[in-house]
PDB file of N, CA, C and O in Angstrom:
ATOM      1  N   UNK A   1     -39.149 -14.667   3.211  1.00  0.00           N
ATOM      2  CA  UNK A   1     -38.046 -15.423   3.782  1.00  0.00           C
ATOM      3  C   UNK A   1     -36.944 -14.455   4.200  1.00  0.00           C
ATOM      4  O   UNK A   1     -36.664 -13.477   3.508  1.00  0.00           O
ATOM      5  N   UNK A   2     -36.343 -14.734   5.309  1.00  0.00           N
ATOM      6  CA  UNK A   2     -35.276 -13.886   5.851  1.00  0.00           C
ATOM      7  C   UNK A   2     -33.938 -14.351   5.282  1.00  0.00           C
ATOM      8  O   UNK A   2     -33.633 -15.544   5.259  1.00  0.00           O
ATOM      9  N   UNK A   3     -33.161 -13.394   4.832  1.00  0.00           N
ATOM     10  CA  UNK A   3     -31.826 -13.714   4.297  1.00  0.00           C
ATOM     11  C   UNK A   3     -30.787 -13.469   5.384  1.00  0.00           C
ATOM     12  O   UNK A   3     -30.698 -12.362   5.915  1.00  0.00           O
ATOM     13  N   UNK A   4     -30.020 -14.464   5.713  1.00  0.00           N
ATOM     14  CA  UNK A   4     -28.996 -14.369   6.754  1.00  0.00           C
ATOM     15  C   UNK A   4     -27.608 -14.184   6.160  1.00  0.00           C
ATOM     16  O   UNK A   4     -26.607 -14.286   6.870  1.00  0.00           O
ATOM     17  N   UNK A   5     -27.544 -13.917   4.882  1.00  0.00           N
ATOM     18  CA  UNK A   5     -26.247 -13.797   4.222  1.00  0.00           C
ATOM     19  C   UNK A   5     -25.388 -12.700   4.864  1.00  0.00           C
ATOM     20  O   UNK A   5     -24.194 -12.903   5.083  1.00  0.00           O
ATOM     21  N   UNK A   6     -25.976 -11.559   5.161  1.00  0.00           N
ATOM     22  CA  UNK A   6     -25.228 -10.467   5.772  1.00  0.00           C
ATOM     23  C   UNK A   6     -24.675 -10.862   7.127  1.00  0.00           C
ATOM     24  O   UNK A   6     -23.524 -10.564   7.446  1.00  0.00           O
ATOM     25  N   UNK A   7     -25.486 -11.527   7.918  1.00  0.00           N
ATOM     26  CA  UNK A   7     -25.048 -11.980   9.239  1.00  0.00           C
ATOM     27  C   UNK A   7     -23.913 -12.986   9.106  1.00  0.00           C
ATOM     28  O   UNK A   7     -22.923 -12.912   9.834  1.00  0.00           O
ATOM     29  N   UNK A   8     -24.055 -13.909   8.191  1.00  0.00           N
ATOM     30  CA  UNK A   8     -23.023 -14.915   7.967  1.00  0.00           C
ATOM     31  C   UNK A   8     -21.702 -14.264   7.548  1.00  0.00           C
ATOM     32  O   UNK A   8     -20.633 -14.648   8.022  1.00  0.00           O
ATOM     33  N   UNK A   9     -21.788 -13.280   6.659  1.00  0.00           N
ATOM     34  CA  UNK A   9     -20.585 -12.577   6.211  1.00  0.00           C
ATOM     35  C   UNK A   9     -19.919 -11.821   7.352  1.00  0.00           C
ATOM     36  O   UNK A   9     -18.695 -11.830   7.477  1.00  0.00           O
ATOM     37  N   UNK A  10     -20.726 -11.168   8.183  1.00  0.00           N
ATOM     38  CA  UNK A  10     -20.159 -10.431   9.321  1.00  0.00           C
ATOM     39  C   UNK A  10     -19.485 -11.382  10.307  1.00  0.00           C
ATOM     40  O   UNK A  10     -18.404 -11.090  10.818  1.00  0.00           O
ATOM     41  N   UNK A  11     -20.120 -12.510  10.570  1.00  0.00           N
ATOM     42  CA  UNK A  11     -19.524 -13.482  11.492  1.00  0.00           C
ATOM     43  C   UNK A  11     -18.218 -14.042  10.935  1.00  0.00           C
ATOM     44  O   UNK A  11     -17.254 -14.224  11.679  1.00  0.00           O
ATOM     45  N   UNK A  12     -18.184 -14.312   9.649  1.00  0.00           N
ATOM     46  CA  UNK A  12     -16.960 -14.820   9.023  1.00  0.00           C
ATOM     47  C   UNK A  12     -15.847 -13.780   9.098  1.00  0.00           C
ATOM     48  O   UNK A  12     -14.696 -14.124   9.366  1.00  0.00           O
ATOM     49  N   UNK A  13     -16.176 -12.526   8.866  1.00  0.00           N
ATOM     50  CA  UNK A  13     -15.175 -11.455   8.948  1.00  0.00           C
ATOM     51  C   UNK A  13     -14.658 -11.324  10.375  1.00  0.00           C
ATOM     52  O   UNK A  13     -13.459 -11.142  10.587  1.00  0.00           O
ATOM     53  N   UNK A  14     -15.559 -11.415  11.358  1.00  0.00           N
ATOM     54  CA  UNK A  14     -15.152 -11.321  12.759  1.00  0.00           C
ATOM     55  C   UNK A  14     -14.246 -12.489  13.147  1.00  0.00           C
ATOM     56  O   UNK A  14     -13.242 -12.296  13.833  1.00  0.00           O
ATOM     57  N   UNK A  15     -14.599 -13.700  12.710  1.00  0.00           N
ATOM     58  CA  UNK A  15     -13.754 -14.863  13.001  1.00  0.00           C
ATOM     59  C   UNK A  15     -12.381 -14.707  12.382  1.00  0.00           C
ATOM     60  O   UNK A  15     -11.378 -15.053  13.006  1.00  0.00           O
ATOM     61  N   UNK A  16     -12.319 -14.186  11.155  1.00  0.00           N
ATOM     62  CA  UNK A  16     -11.038 -13.965  10.497  1.00  0.00           C
ATOM     63  C   UNK A  16     -10.186 -12.954  11.247  1.00  0.00           C
ATOM     64  O   UNK A  16      -8.982 -13.153  11.404  1.00  0.00           O
ATOM     65  N   UNK A  17     -10.797 -11.877  11.711  1.00  0.00           N
ATOM     66  CA  UNK A  17     -10.062 -10.854  12.460  1.00  0.00           C
ATOM     67  C   UNK A  17      -9.571 -11.410  13.792  1.00  0.00           C
ATOM     68  O   UNK A  17      -8.446 -11.130  14.204  1.00  0.00           O
ATOM     69  N   UNK A  18     -10.407 -12.194  14.465  1.00  0.00           N
ATOM     70  CA  UNK A  18     -10.003 -12.800  15.736  1.00  0.00           C
ATOM     71  C   UNK A  18      -8.842 -13.762  15.523  1.00  0.00           C
ATOM     72  O   UNK A  18      -7.912 -13.809  16.328  1.00  0.00           O
ATOM     73  N   UNK A  19      -8.897 -14.523  14.446  1.00  0.00           N
ATOM     74  CA  UNK A  19      -7.832 -15.479  14.154  1.00  0.00           C
ATOM     75  C   UNK A  19      -6.515 -14.749  13.891  1.00  0.00           C
ATOM     76  O   UNK A  19      -5.464 -15.163  14.380  1.00  0.00           O
ATOM     77  N   UNK A  20      -6.573 -13.672  13.125  1.00  0.00           N
ATOM     78  CA  UNK A  20      -5.367 -12.904  12.845  1.00  0.00           C
ATOM     79  C   UNK A  20      -4.814 -12.296  14.134  1.00  0.00           C
ATOM     80  O   UNK A  20      -3.599 -12.257  14.330  1.00  0.00           O
ATOM     81  N   UNK A  21      -5.689 -11.827  15.003  1.00  0.00           N
ATOM     82  CA  UNK A  21      -5.245 -11.283  16.287  1.00  0.00           C
ATOM     83  C   UNK A  21      -4.550 -12.330  17.140  1.00  0.00           C
ATOM     84  O   UNK A  21      -3.541 -12.049  17.787  1.00  0.00           O
ATOM     85  N   UNK A  22      -5.098 -13.541  17.137  1.00  0.00           N
ATOM     86  CA  UNK A  22      -4.464 -14.622  17.900  1.00  0.00           C
ATOM     87  C   UNK A  22      -3.091 -14.966  17.334  1.00  0.00           C
ATOM     88  O   UNK A  22      -2.175 -15.303  18.085  1.00  0.00           O
ATOM     89  N   UNK A  23      -2.944 -14.884  16.015  1.00  0.00           N
ATOM     90  CA  UNK A  23      -1.646 -15.176  15.407  1.00  0.00           C
ATOM     91  C   UNK A  23      -0.611 -14.129  15.803  1.00  0.00           C
ATOM     92  O   UNK A  23       0.560 -14.465  15.977  1.00  0.00           O
ATOM     93  N   UNK A  24      -1.014 -12.871  15.947  1.00  0.00           N
ATOM     94  CA  UNK A  24      -0.086 -11.829  16.398  1.00  0.00           C
ATOM     95  C   UNK A  24       0.336 -12.096  17.842  1.00  0.00           C
ATOM     96  O   UNK A  24       1.502 -11.907  18.188  1.00  0.00           O
ATOM     97  N   UNK A  25      -0.593 -12.530  18.682  1.00  0.00           N
ATOM     98  CA  UNK A  25      -0.268 -12.859  20.072  1.00  0.00           C
ATOM     99  C   UNK A  25       0.708 -14.035  20.124  1.00  0.00           C
ATOM    100  O   UNK A  25       1.660 -14.019  20.904  1.00  0.00           O
ATOM    101  N   UNK A  26       0.475 -15.038  19.307  1.00  0.00           N
ATOM    102  CA  UNK A  26       1.382 -16.198  19.261  1.00  0.00           C
ATOM    103  C   UNK A  26       2.776 -15.758  18.806  1.00  0.00           C
ATOM    104  O   UNK A  26       3.780 -16.213  19.354  1.00  0.00           O
ATOM    105  N   UNK A  27       2.836 -14.883  17.817  1.00  0.00           N
ATOM    106  CA  UNK A  27       4.136 -14.388  17.345  1.00  0.00           C
ATOM    107  C   UNK A  27       4.852 -13.631  18.456  1.00  0.00           C
ATOM    108  O   UNK A  27       6.062 -13.783  18.624  1.00  0.00           O
ATOM    109  N   UNK A  28       4.126 -12.824  19.212  1.00  0.00           N
ATOM    110  CA  UNK A  28       4.740 -12.097  20.331  1.00  0.00           C
ATOM    111  C   UNK A  28       5.235 -13.070  21.394  1.00  0.00           C
ATOM    112  O   UNK A  28       6.335 -12.909  21.922  1.00  0.00           O
ATOM    113  N   UNK A  29       4.432 -14.072  21.708  1.00  0.00           N
ATOM    114  CA  UNK A  29       4.849 -15.061  22.710  1.00  0.00           C
ATOM    115  C   UNK A  29       6.112 -15.791  22.276  1.00  0.00           C
ATOM    116  O   UNK A  29       7.011 -16.018  23.087  1.00  0.00           O
ATOM    117  N   UNK A  30       6.183 -16.159  21.005  1.00  0.00           N
ATOM    118  CA  UNK A  30       7.379 -16.857  20.528  1.00  0.00           C
ATOM    119  C   UNK A  30       8.594 -15.938  20.510  1.00  0.00           C
ATOM    120  O   UNK A  30       9.701 -16.371  20.830  1.00  0.00           O
ATOM    121  N   UNK A  31       8.405 -14.691  20.144  1.00  0.00           N
ATOM    122  CA  UNK A  31       9.519 -13.742  20.152  1.00  0.00           C
ATOM    123  C   UNK A  31      10.055 -13.570  21.574  1.00  0.00           C
ATOM    124  O   UNK A  31      11.266 -13.489  21.779  1.00  0.00           O
ATOM    125  N   UNK A  32       9.159 -13.514  22.543  1.00  0.00           N
ATOM    126  CA  UNK A  32       9.571 -13.402  23.952  1.00  0.00           C
ATOM    127  C   UNK A  32      10.283 -14.669  24.384  1.00  0.00           C
ATOM    128  O   UNK A  32      11.336 -14.599  25.018  1.00  0.00           O
ATOM    129  N   UNK A  33       9.729 -15.825  24.055  1.00  0.00           N
ATOM    130  CA  UNK A  33      10.345 -17.100  24.442  1.00  0.00           C
ATOM    131  C   UNK A  33      11.758 -17.211  23.889  1.00  0.00           C
ATOM    132  O   UNK A  33      12.675 -17.610  24.606  1.00  0.00           O
ATOM    133  N   UNK A  34      11.937 -16.865  22.636  1.00  0.00           N
ATOM    134  CA  UNK A  34      13.268 -16.935  22.037  1.00  0.00           C
ATOM    135  C   UNK A  34      14.224 -15.932  22.680  1.00  0.00           C
ATOM    136  O   UNK A  34      15.404 -16.230  22.861  1.00  0.00           O
ATOM    137  N   UNK A  35      13.725 -14.752  23.024  1.00  0.00           N
ATOM    138  CA  UNK A  35      14.565 -13.749  23.681  1.00  0.00           C
ATOM    139  C   UNK A  35      14.974 -14.210  25.078  1.00  0.00           C
ATOM    140  O   UNK A  35      16.108 -13.987  25.502  1.00  0.00           O
ATOM    141  N   UNK A  36      14.054 -14.850  25.788  1.00  0.00           N
ATOM    142  CA  UNK A  36      14.375 -15.371  27.127  1.00  0.00           C
ATOM    143  C   UNK A  36      15.445 -16.453  27.023  1.00  0.00           C
ATOM    144  O   UNK A  36      16.370 -16.493  27.833  1.00  0.00           O
ATOM    145  N   UNK A  37      15.323 -17.319  26.041  1.00  0.00           N
ATOM    146  CA  UNK A  37      16.328 -18.373  25.860  1.00  0.00           C
ATOM    147  C   UNK A  37      17.690 -17.784  25.519  1.00  0.00           C
ATOM    148  O   UNK A  37      18.713 -18.257  26.013  1.00  0.00           O
ATOM    149  N   UNK A  38      17.709 -16.742  24.666  1.00  0.00           N
ATOM    150  CA  UNK A  38      18.973 -16.092  24.313  1.00  0.00           C
ATOM    151  C   UNK A  38      19.584 -15.373  25.503  1.00  0.00           C
ATOM    152  O   UNK A  38      20.807 -15.317  25.635  1.00  0.00           O
ATOM    153  N   UNK A  39      18.737 -14.818  26.375  1.00  0.00           N
ATOM    154  CA  UNK A  39      19.222 -14.033  27.505  1.00  0.00           C
ATOM    155  C   UNK A  39      19.913 -14.906  28.550  1.00  0.00           C
ATOM    156  O   UNK A  39      20.830 -14.439  29.226  1.00  0.00           O
ATOM    157  N   UNK A  40      19.500 -16.135  28.693  1.00  0.00           N
ATOM    158  CA  UNK A  40      20.100 -17.081  29.642  1.00  0.00           C
ATOM    159  C   UNK A  40      20.267 -16.459  31.024  1.00  0.00           C
ATOM    160  O   UNK A  40      21.357 -16.487  31.595  1.00  0.00           O
ATOM    161  N   UNK A  41      19.184 -15.897  31.562  1.00  0.00           N
ATOM    162  CA  UNK A  41      19.212 -15.337  32.904  1.00  0.00           C
ATOM    163  C   UNK A  41      19.492 -13.847  32.939  1.00  0.00           C
ATOM    164  O   UNK A  41      19.309 -13.208  33.975  1.00  0.00           O
ATOM    165  N   UNK A  42      19.925 -13.292  31.841  1.00  0.00           N
ATOM    166  CA  UNK A  42      20.189 -11.858  31.772  1.00  0.00           C
ATOM    167  C   UNK A  42      18.929 -11.094  31.399  1.00  0.00           C
ATOM    168  O   UNK A  42      17.828 -11.645  31.418  1.00  0.00           O
ATOM    169  N   UNK A  43      19.098  -9.825  31.061  1.00  0.00           N
ATOM    170  CA  UNK A  43      17.915  -9.036  30.676  1.00  0.00           C
ATOM    171  C   UNK A  43      17.335  -9.504  29.340  1.00  0.00           C
ATOM    172  O   UNK A  43      18.062  -9.817  28.398  1.00  0.00           O
ATOM    173  N   UNK A  44      16.031  -9.539  29.294  1.00  0.00           N
ATOM    174  CA  UNK A  44      15.330  -9.977  28.088  1.00  0.00           C
ATOM    175  C   UNK A  44      15.220  -8.791  27.134  1.00  0.00           C
ATOM    176  O   UNK A  44      14.686  -7.743  27.497  1.00  0.00           O
ATOM    177  N   UNK A  45      15.721  -8.959  25.927  1.00  0.00           N
ATOM    178  CA  UNK A  45      15.660  -7.907  24.911  1.00  0.00           C
ATOM    179  C   UNK A  45      14.874  -8.439  23.715  1.00  0.00           C
ATOM    180  O   UNK A  45      15.318  -9.323  22.983  1.00  0.00           O
ATOM    181  N   UNK A  46      13.701  -7.866  23.555  1.00  0.00           N
ATOM    182  CA  UNK A  46      12.846  -8.252  22.436  1.00  0.00           C
ATOM    183  C   UNK A  46      12.202  -6.979  21.887  1.00  0.00           C
ATOM    184  O   UNK A  46      11.812  -6.093  22.647  1.00  0.00           O
ATOM    185  N   UNK A  47      12.096  -6.900  20.575  1.00  0.00           N
ATOM    186  CA  UNK A  47      11.564  -5.697  19.931  1.00  0.00           C
ATOM    187  C   UNK A  47      10.333  -6.040  19.093  1.00  0.00           C
ATOM    188  O   UNK A  47      10.105  -7.203  18.758  1.00  0.00           O
ATOM    189  N   UNK A  48       9.555  -5.035  18.763  1.00  0.00           N
ATOM    190  CA  UNK A  48       8.421  -5.289  17.862  1.00  0.00           C
ATOM    191  C   UNK A  48       8.882  -5.872  16.518  1.00  0.00           C
ATOM    192  O   UNK A  48       8.143  -6.624  15.883  1.00  0.00           O
ATOM    193  N   UNK A  49      10.087  -5.528  16.092  1.00  0.00           N
ATOM    194  CA  UNK A  49      10.604  -6.089  14.841  1.00  0.00           C
ATOM    195  C   UNK A  49      10.791  -7.605  14.963  1.00  0.00           C
ATOM    196  O   UNK A  49      10.612  -8.326  13.981  1.00  0.00           O
ATOM    197  N   UNK A  50      11.147  -8.096  16.153  1.00  0.00           N
ATOM    198  CA  UNK A  50      11.244  -9.542  16.372  1.00  0.00           C
ATOM    199  C   UNK A  50       9.875 -10.204  16.184  1.00  0.00           C
ATOM    200  O   UNK A  50       9.769 -11.279  15.594  1.00  0.00           O
ATOM    201  N   UNK A  51       8.839  -9.551  16.690  1.00  0.00           N
ATOM    202  CA  UNK A  51       7.468 -10.069  16.550  1.00  0.00           C
ATOM    203  C   UNK A  51       7.083 -10.086  15.071  1.00  0.00           C
ATOM    204  O   UNK A  51       6.546 -11.077  14.576  1.00  0.00           O
ATOM    205  N   UNK A  52       7.358  -8.993  14.375  1.00  0.00           N
ATOM    206  CA  UNK A  52       7.020  -8.897  12.958  1.00  0.00           C
ATOM    207  C   UNK A  52       7.763  -9.956  12.144  1.00  0.00           C
ATOM    208  O   UNK A  52       7.189 -10.569  11.244  1.00  0.00           O
ATOM    209  N   UNK A  53       9.037 -10.168  12.465  1.00  0.00           N
ATOM    210  CA  UNK A  53       9.826 -11.157  11.729  1.00  0.00           C
ATOM    211  C   UNK A  53       9.292 -12.567  11.959  1.00  0.00           C
ATOM    212  O   UNK A  53       9.185 -13.354  11.018  1.00  0.00           O
ATOM    213  N   UNK A  54       8.955 -12.888  13.210  1.00  0.00           N
ATOM    214  CA  UNK A  54       8.439 -14.227  13.510  1.00  0.00           C
ATOM    215  C   UNK A  54       7.100 -14.447  12.797  1.00  0.00           C
ATOM    216  O   UNK A  54       6.868 -15.511  12.225  1.00  0.00           O
ATOM    217  N   UNK A  55       6.225 -13.443  12.833  1.00  0.00           N
ATOM    218  CA  UNK A  55       4.917 -13.569  12.181  1.00  0.00           C
ATOM    219  C   UNK A  55       5.070 -13.709  10.671  1.00  0.00           C
ATOM    220  O   UNK A  55       4.345 -14.476  10.038  1.00  0.00           O
ATOM    221  N   UNK A  56       6.003 -12.976  10.100  1.00  0.00           N
ATOM    222  CA  UNK A  56       6.218 -13.053   8.652  1.00  0.00           C
ATOM    223  C   UNK A  56       6.770 -14.418   8.261  1.00  0.00           C
ATOM    224  O   UNK A  56       6.369 -14.987   7.245  1.00  0.00           O
ATOM    225  N   UNK A  57       7.676 -14.937   9.057  1.00  0.00           N
ATOM    226  CA  UNK A  57       8.303 -16.218   8.728  1.00  0.00           C
ATOM    227  C   UNK A  57       7.354 -17.395   8.900  1.00  0.00           C
ATOM    228  O   UNK A  57       7.330 -18.298   8.064  1.00  0.00           O
ATOM    229  N   UNK A  58       6.578 -17.394   9.966  1.00  0.00           N
ATOM    230  CA  UNK A  58       5.770 -18.568  10.293  1.00  0.00           C
ATOM    231  C   UNK A  58       4.319 -18.485   9.830  1.00  0.00           C
ATOM    232  O   UNK A  58       3.690 -19.511   9.568  1.00  0.00           O
ATOM    233  N   UNK A  59       3.786 -17.269   9.729  1.00  0.00           N
ATOM    234  CA  UNK A  59       2.385 -17.116   9.332  1.00  0.00           C
ATOM    235  C   UNK A  59       2.222 -16.358   8.018  1.00  0.00           C
ATOM    236  O   UNK A  59       1.098 -16.179   7.549  1.00  0.00           O
ATOM    237  N   UNK A  60       3.322 -15.911   7.418  1.00  0.00           N
ATOM    238  CA  UNK A  60       3.263 -15.060   6.228  1.00  0.00           C
ATOM    239  C   UNK A  60       2.338 -13.867   6.476  1.00  0.00           C
ATOM    240  O   UNK A  60       1.527 -13.494   5.629  1.00  0.00           O
ATOM    241  N   UNK A  61       2.490 -13.287   7.660  1.00  0.00           N
ATOM    242  CA  UNK A  61       1.615 -12.215   8.119  1.00  0.00           C
ATOM    243  C   UNK A  61       2.426 -10.931   8.235  1.00  0.00           C
ATOM    244  O   UNK A  61       3.490 -10.921   8.853  1.00  0.00           O
ATOM    245  N   UNK A  62       1.929  -9.854   7.646  1.00  0.00           N
ATOM    246  CA  UNK A  62       2.576  -8.549   7.721  1.00  0.00           C
ATOM    247  C   UNK A  62       1.914  -7.762   8.849  1.00  0.00           C
ATOM    248  O   UNK A  62       0.827  -7.212   8.676  1.00  0.00           O
ATOM    249  N   UNK A  63       2.576  -7.712  10.000  1.00  0.00           N
ATOM    250  CA  UNK A  63       2.020  -7.055  11.177  1.00  0.00           C
ATOM    251  C   UNK A  63       2.481  -5.598  11.203  1.00  0.00           C
ATOM    252  O   UNK A  63       3.680  -5.336  11.107  1.00  0.00           O
ATOM    253  N   UNK A  64       1.561  -4.653  11.329  1.00  0.00           N
ATOM    254  CA  UNK A  64       1.963  -3.252  11.436  1.00  0.00           C
ATOM    255  C   UNK A  64       2.786  -3.021  12.704  1.00  0.00           C
ATOM    256  O   UNK A  64       2.529  -3.634  13.740  1.00  0.00           O
ATOM    257  N   UNK A  65       3.759  -2.149  12.617  1.00  0.00           N
ATOM    258  CA  UNK A  65       4.661  -1.870  13.744  1.00  0.00           C
ATOM    259  C   UNK A  65       3.911  -1.464  15.024  1.00  0.00           C
ATOM    260  O   UNK A  65       4.228  -1.987  16.092  1.00  0.00           O
ATOM    261  N   UNK A  66       2.931  -0.552  14.955  1.00  0.00           N
ATOM    262  CA  UNK A  66       2.230  -0.173  16.193  1.00  0.00           C
ATOM    263  C   UNK A  66       1.488  -1.348  16.845  1.00  0.00           C
ATOM    264  O   UNK A  66       1.463  -1.463  18.070  1.00  0.00           O
ATOM    265  N   UNK A  67       0.894  -2.208  16.036  1.00  0.00           N
ATOM    266  CA  UNK A  67       0.191  -3.374  16.575  1.00  0.00           C
ATOM    267  C   UNK A  67       1.177  -4.324  17.234  1.00  0.00           C
ATOM    268  O   UNK A  67       0.912  -4.830  18.325  1.00  0.00           O
ATOM    269  N   UNK A  68       2.305  -4.573  16.590  1.00  0.00           N
ATOM    270  CA  UNK A  68       3.328  -5.452  17.172  1.00  0.00           C
ATOM    271  C   UNK A  68       3.823  -4.887  18.494  1.00  0.00           C
ATOM    272  O   UNK A  68       4.027  -5.638  19.448  1.00  0.00           O
ATOM    273  N   UNK A  69       4.020  -3.581  18.566  1.00  0.00           N
ATOM    274  CA  UNK A  69       4.502  -2.950  19.802  1.00  0.00           C
ATOM    275  C   UNK A  69       3.469  -3.066  20.920  1.00  0.00           C
ATOM    276  O   UNK A  69       3.826  -3.360  22.061  1.00  0.00           O
ATOM    277  N   UNK A  70       2.193  -2.838  20.605  1.00  0.00           N
ATOM    278  CA  UNK A  70       1.141  -2.926  21.620  1.00  0.00           C
ATOM    279  C   UNK A  70       0.988  -4.346  22.155  1.00  0.00           C
ATOM    280  O   UNK A  70       0.910  -4.560  23.365  1.00  0.00           O
ATOM    281  N   UNK A  71       0.947  -5.311  21.243  1.00  0.00           N
ATOM    282  CA  UNK A  71       0.785  -6.711  21.666  1.00  0.00           C
ATOM    283  C   UNK A  71       2.013  -7.156  22.457  1.00  0.00           C
ATOM    284  O   UNK A  71       1.881  -7.836  23.475  1.00  0.00           O
ATOM    285  N   UNK A  72       3.192  -6.782  22.003  1.00  0.00           N
ATOM    286  CA  UNK A  72       4.421  -7.159  22.705  1.00  0.00           C
ATOM    287  C   UNK A  72       4.434  -6.588  24.118  1.00  0.00           C
ATOM    288  O   UNK A  72       4.777  -7.298  25.064  1.00  0.00           O
ATOM    289  N   UNK A  73       4.069  -5.327  24.278  1.00  0.00           N
ATOM    290  CA  UNK A  73       4.051  -4.710  25.609  1.00  0.00           C
ATOM    291  C   UNK A  73       3.070  -5.434  26.536  1.00  0.00           C
ATOM    292  O   UNK A  73       3.379  -5.689  27.700  1.00  0.00           O
ATOM    293  N   UNK A  74       1.897  -5.759  26.015  1.00  0.00           N
ATOM    294  CA  UNK A  74       0.893  -6.454  26.824  1.00  0.00           C
ATOM    295  C   UNK A  74       1.374  -7.848  27.220  1.00  0.00           C
ATOM    296  O   UNK A  74       1.204  -8.260  28.368  1.00  0.00           O
ATOM    297  N   UNK A  75       1.971  -8.572  26.281  1.00  0.00           N
ATOM    298  CA  UNK A  75       2.435  -9.932  26.583  1.00  0.00           C
ATOM    299  C   UNK A  75       3.639  -9.921  27.526  1.00  0.00           C
ATOM    300  O   UNK A  75       3.757 -10.793  28.388  1.00  0.00           O
ATOM    301  N   UNK A  76       4.540  -8.933  27.369  1.00  0.00           N
ATOM    302  CA  UNK A  76       5.682  -8.825  28.294  1.00  0.00           C
ATOM    303  C   UNK A  76       5.181  -8.585  29.717  1.00  0.00           C
ATOM    304  O   UNK A  76       5.683  -9.186  30.666  1.00  0.00           O
ATOM    305  N   UNK A  77       4.197  -7.710  29.858  1.00  0.00           N
ATOM    306  CA  UNK A  77       3.656  -7.437  31.184  1.00  0.00           C
ATOM    307  C   UNK A  77       2.963  -8.676  31.760  1.00  0.00           C
ATOM    308  O   UNK A  77       3.119  -8.990  32.940  1.00  0.00           O
ATOM    309  N   UNK A  78       2.202  -9.370  30.924  1.00  0.00           N
ATOM    310  CA  UNK A  78       1.506 -10.578  31.369  1.00  0.00           C
ATOM    311  C   UNK A  78       2.501 -11.643  31.829  1.00  0.00           C
ATOM    312  O   UNK A  78       2.252 -12.352  32.804  1.00  0.00           O
ATOM    313  N   UNK A  79       3.606 -11.750  31.137  1.00  0.00           N
ATOM    314  CA  UNK A  79       4.590 -12.787  31.445  1.00  0.00           C
ATOM    315  C   UNK A  79       5.611 -12.350  32.498  1.00  0.00           C
ATOM    316  O   UNK A  79       6.528 -13.102  32.826  1.00  0.00           O
ATOM    317  N   UNK A  80       5.448 -11.123  33.030  1.00  0.00           N
ATOM    318  CA  UNK A  80       6.301 -10.671  34.132  1.00  0.00           C
ATOM    319  C   UNK A  80       7.628 -10.079  33.702  1.00  0.00           C
ATOM    320  O   UNK A  80       8.552  -9.996  34.511  1.00  0.00           O
ATOM    321  N   UNK A  81       7.746  -9.664  32.449  1.00  0.00           N
ATOM    322  CA  UNK A  81       8.991  -9.064  31.972  1.00  0.00           C
ATOM    323  C   UNK A  81       8.843  -7.563  31.749  1.00  0.00           C
ATOM    324  O   UNK A  81       9.803  -6.904  31.349  1.00  0.00           O
ATOM    325  N   UNK A  82       7.667  -7.016  32.000  1.00  0.00           N
ATOM    326  CA  UNK A  82       7.428  -5.618  31.657  1.00  0.00           C
ATOM    327  C   UNK A  82       7.355  -4.692  32.822  1.00  0.00           C
ATOM    328  O   UNK A  82       7.157  -3.490  32.645  1.00  0.00           O
TER     329      UNK A  82
END
């Protein structure tokens, strides 16, 4: 009989990593949205620390600074602010 336990564990780990990645993207999007609202037509100022704070508050997630900076830069460019 073939044991699929290893495959199941790998798939679960991959799903968990993908979910955490999506939560970092959501935190970056919310940090940008809040910065745009604060800017009221002026320059948008958002930092990786804003992303980390939002993720910590809403997802209890500790995002490493380099990851927050990379995701923030990508999302700013996607949304036309970069």
